[in-house]
C-alpha positions in Angstrom: 0.2 0.2 0.2 1.3 3.5 -0.9 2.0 5.8 1.5 0.1 9.2 1.4 2.2 12.3 0.3 2.9 14.4 2.8 0.9 16.8 0.7 -2.1 15.6 -0.8 -4.9 17.3 -2.4 -8.4 17.0 -1.2 -9.3 14.4 -4.2 -7.3 12.9 -2.2 -8.7 12.5 0.9 -12.3 11.9 2.7 -14.6 15.0 4.0 -13.3 14.3 7.7 -9.6 14.3 7.3 -9.6 17.5 5.3 -12.2 19.2 8.2 -9.8 17.3 10.5 -7.1 19.0 9.6 -9.0 22.4 9.4 -10.0 22.1 12.7 -6.4 22.2 13.5 -5.6 25.5 12.5 -8.8 26.9 13.7 -8.2 26.8 16.9 -10.5 26.7 20.5 -14.7 27.2 19.7 -16.3 30.3 21.3 -19.6 28.7 21.0 -21.8 27.2 23.3 -21.9 24.1 21.0 -18.4 24.5 18.0 -17.7 22.3 15.3 -19.0 18.9 15.4 -22.2 18.5 15.4 -24.7 19.1 12.6 -24.6 22.7 13.2 -23.5 25.2 15.8 -25.2 26.9 19.3 -24.1 30.2 20.0 -25.0 32.6 22.5 -27.6 35.9 21.8 -27.0 37.7 25.0 -30.4 40.5 24.1 -32.4 38.0 21.8 -31.2 39.8 18.3 -28.1 38.1 15.9 -26.7 40.4 13.2 -25.9 38.0 10.1 -23.9 38.7 6.5 -22.9 36.7 4.3 -20.3 37.3 1.1 -18.8 34.8 -1.5 -15.3 34.8 -3.0 -14.9 32.7 -6.1 -12.2 32.6 -8.3 -11.5 34.8 -11.5 -14.4 37.6 -10.2 -13.4 38.0 -7.1 -9.9 37.0 -6.5 -6.4 35.2 -8.5 -4.8 32.3 -7.5 -1.7 33.5 -9.1 -2.1 37.1 -6.5 -3.5 35.3 -3.9 -2.1 32.3 -1.3 -4.5 30.4 0.5 -3.8 32.5 4.2 -4.7 36.1 2.5 -7.9 34.2 1.2 -9.1 32.7 4.3 -8.2 36.6 6.2 -9.9 38.4 3.1 -12.9 36.3 2.8 -13.3 37.4 7.0 -12.7 40.5 6.7 -15.1 41.6 4.2 -17.7 39.9 6.4 -16.4 41.4 9.6 -16.7 44.6 8.5 -20.3 44.0 7.5 -21.4 43.1 11.0 -19.3 46.2 12.1 -21.0 48.4 10.4 -24.1 47.8 12.0 -23.0 48.8 15.2 -22.6 45.0 15.9 -20.1 43.5 17.8 -18.6 40.2 15.1 -19.1 36.7 16.8 -18.8 33.8 14.9 -18.1 32.9 11.4 -19.7 29.8 9.1 -17.5 29.2 6.3 -18.3 27.3 3.1 -15.5 25.6 0.9 -16.2 24.3 -2.7 -12.9 23.3 -4.3 -11.6 21.6 -7.2 -9.7 17.6 -6.1 -7.0 18.6 -7.4 -6.8 21.5 -4.3 -3.7 21.3 -2.5 -4.1 20.4 1.3 -1.5 22.8 2.3 -3.8 25.7 0.8 -6.5 24.9 2.6 -4.7 24.6 5.9 -3.2 27.9 4.9 -6.4 29.2 4.4 -7.5 28.0 7.9 -5.1 30.5 9.1 -6.2 33.2 7.7 -9.6 33.0 8.9 -8.3 32.2 12.6 -5.4 35.5 12.5 -8.0 37.4 10.7 -10.9 37.0 13.1 -8.1 37.5 16.4 -6.8 40.7 14.7 -9.7 42.5 13.7 -12.1 41.0 16.1 -10.9 39.2 19.2 -13.7 36.8 20.5 -15.2 35.8 16.5 -14.1 32.2 15.5 -14.7 30.2 12.7 -17.8 27.7 14.5 -19.4 25.6 11.0 -19.5 25.5 7.7 -19.6 22.8 5.0 -17.0 20.9 3.1 -17.7 20.5 -1.2 -16.1 19.8 -4.6 -16.5 22.2 -7.7 -14.8 23.4 -10.7 -14.5 26.4 -9.5 -12.4 27.4 -6.0 -15.4 28.7 -3.9 -15.3 31.0 -0.3 -18.7 31.9 1.3 -19.0 33.1 4.5 -21.5 33.2 6.9 -20.7 36.9 9.6 -22.9 36.7 12.8 -22.8 39.4 15.6 -24.3 40.6 18.6 -25.9 44.2 19.1 -25.0 44.3 22.8 -29.0 46.0 23.5 -28.0 48.8 21.5 -30.2 49.2 18.3 -28.4 48.7 15.0 -27.3 51.5 12.7 -28.8 51.4 9.6 -28.5 53.1 6.5 -31.5 55.2 6.3 -30.7 57.7 9.3 -29.1 60.7 7.9 -30.4 64.6 8.8 -29.6 66.8 7.5 -27.0 68.6 9.3 -25.0 65.6 9.9 -21.4 65.3 9.9 -20.1 62.7 7.6 -17.4 60.8 8.6 -14.6 57.8 7.8 -12.7 55.3 9.3 -10.2 53.3 7.5 -8.4 53.5 4.6 -9.7 54.9 0.9 -8.4 54.4 -1.9 -5.4 52.0 -1.0 -6.4 48.5 -2.0 -7.9 49.9 -5.3 -4.2 51.5 -6.0 -3.2 48.0 -4.9 -5.7 46.3 -7.4 -4.2 48.6 -10.1 -0.4 47.6 -9.3 -1.6 44.3 -10.3 -3.4 44.4 -12.8 -0.6 46.7 -14.3 2.6 44.7 -13.2 1.8 41.1 -12.9 0.0 40.0 -15.9 2.1 37.9 -19.0 2.1 39.2 -22.4 -1.4 37.5 -22.4 -3.2 39.2 -19.8 -2.7 36.4 -17.6 -1.6 36.9 -13.8 1.5 36.0 -12.4 2.8 35.8 -9.6 3.7 38.6 -7.7 7.7 40.0 -7.6 8.4 41.5 -4.3 11.2 43.3 -5.2 9.4 44.8 -7.8 7.5 47.1 -5.6 8.7 49.8 -3.5 7.2 49.8 0.6 4.5 52.1 -0.5 3.4 49.9 -3.3 3.5 46.7 -1.3 0.8 48.5 1.7 -1.2 49.1 -1.4 -1.0 44.9 -2.5 -1.5 44.0 0.9 -4.4 46.1 1.4 -5.9 44.7 -1.5 -4.8 40.8 -0.8 -5.4 41.2 3.1 -7.7 44.2 3.6 -7.5 45.8 7.2 -11.3 47.2 7.6 -11.5 49.4 11.3 -14.2 46.3 12.4 -13.8 47.6 16.2 -14.7 51.2 15.3 -18.1 50.0 14.5 -19.2 49.6 18.0 -17.8 52.4 18.8 -19.2 55.0 16.7 -22.6 52.8 17.5 -21.7 54.4 21.1 -21.1 57.6 20.2 -24.6 57.9 18.8 -23.7 57.4 14.9 -27.0 57.9 13.3 -26.3 55.8 9.8 -23.6 53.5 8.6 -21.9 51.5 6.1 -19.2 49.2 5.0 -17.3 51.3 1.8 -16.8 48.2 0.0 -18.1 48.9 -3.8 -16.2 52.7 -3.8 -17.2 55.7 -1.4 -18.8 57.2 -4.3 -21.0 54.0 -5.0 -21.6 53.3 -1.2 -22.3 56.8 -0.1 -25.1 56.8 -2.8 -26.7 54.4 -1.3 -26.7 55.6 2.2 -28.1 59.0 0.8 -30.7 56.9 -1.1 -31.6 55.2 1.9 -31.9 58.4 4.0 -33.3 60.6 1.6 -30.4 62.9 1.8 -27.5 64.2 0.2 -23.4 63.8 0.6 -21.4 66.3 0.3 -17.9 65.3 0.1 -14.9 67.4 0.3 -12.4 66.4 -1.6 -9.3 68.3 0.5 -9.6 65.8 3.6 -9.8 62.6 1.4 -5.8 62.2 1.2 -3.5 62.5 -1.5 -5.2 60.4 -4.3 -8.6 61.3 -4.3 -9.4 59.5 -7.3 -9.0 56.0 -5.9 -10.1 57.4 -2.8 -13.6 58.2 -4.6 -13.7 55.7 -7.2 -11.8 52.4 -5.3 -14.0 50.0 -3.1 -12.3 46.9 -1.1 -10.5 49.1 1.6 -13.7 47.9 3.5 -14.0 51.7 5.9 -16.9 52.8 7.1 -18.8 55.4 6.4 -20.9 57.1 9.2 -22.9 59.7 10.1 -23.0 61.4 13.5 -25.4 64.4 14.4 -23.2 68.4 14.6 -21.5 69.0 17.4 -21.1 65.4 18.0 -17.5 64.0 19.3 -16.6 61.6 16.4 -15.0 58.3 17.6 -11.1 58.5 17.7 -10.9 56.9 14.4 -13.0 58.7 12.8 -12.3 61.5 10.5 -15.0 64.4 9.1 -14.9 63.8 5.1 -18.4 66.1 4.3 -21.6 66.9 5.4 -25.2 65.6 5.1 -28.0 68.1 3.3 -31.5 67.9 2.4 -32.5 65.5 -0.6 -31.8 67.6 -3.8 -31.2 66.6 -7.1 -27.8 64.2 -6.7 -27.5 61.9 -3.9 -23.8 62.8 -3.6 -22.0 66.0 -4.7 -18.0 66.3 -4.9 -16.6 69.9 -4.0 -20.2 71.2 -4.4 -20.8 69.7 -7.7 -22.3 66.2 -9.5 -19.7 63.8 -9.7 -20.9 61.8 -13.4 -18.2 59.8 -13.6 -18.4 56.5 -13.4 -16.6 54.1 -10.4 -16.6 51.6 -7.9 -17.3 47.9 -8.0 -20.1 45.8 -10.2 -20.0 42.5 -9.9 -21.7 42.2 -13.4 -19.2 44.0 -15.0 -15.6 42.6 -16.4 -13.3 43.0 -13.9 -10.6 44.1 -16.4 -12.4 46.4 -17.8 -13.1 48.3 -13.7 -9.7 48.5 -13.0 -7.3 51.1 -14.2 
């Protein structure tokens, strides 16, 4: 009988064997009942649960030539943790479903589990992977459901902004988009296919931008801080500041006025780039902004345009739309 290889593919192991390897990387469960039964049992202190889900698919959402298993585990956790934070919630658990080709190396899956674990530890201490599913697919797909607690507070929705509020943001704007530009601009072959990232081709600033794209650092803890400070509306900036601000404005029935002078040295990327997963929030006039938030504009009564930039309607495109070609949205 042939001994198993040191790094087999998932197609060479059983589901139970793959699961055991994943669970060994995730650390202890925080749930009342964690992985091992048909479902997890989680505490719900005030009877309400914040729930969100996001799916990353090879091709439209990531490229394996650029992203390691650890990168994908981190990012798939981060994008979901940010959505819980945007409701003013504290993340408590992740449920992760993996659909993988049979030739996926188990070491890749283990590193993906490491990324999930480390993202939770760094961005949302106390949150952990508490369950999920494994299946086979021709396309690598990672689907994550995040759960969170409001801890007795009302949720902060998109529809609560009022004229006179301050518009503020926490986290990076545009850094991940610059990273994506670098990936598409430098790390593709003559046919346009992605190739591995060569760190020697990047400056320190460029490395930071690429890292922000592959391993975003949303300010998850500031979601609770914003809720406690009286935020009237909030959302995760995943698809670009302009696009997401227009969504918040529409939900609240207001106009948001953005001042580019406070958007940093690259306002173009800050306005149109997504995937940093910053938190966009509105606070009552005169309220002290939580540490980590800075003012980028004001909320006014609804006008002809949902968003004004330096007093003018912004008519150019921008922002991420999963139903448009990825290449066409970069550069």
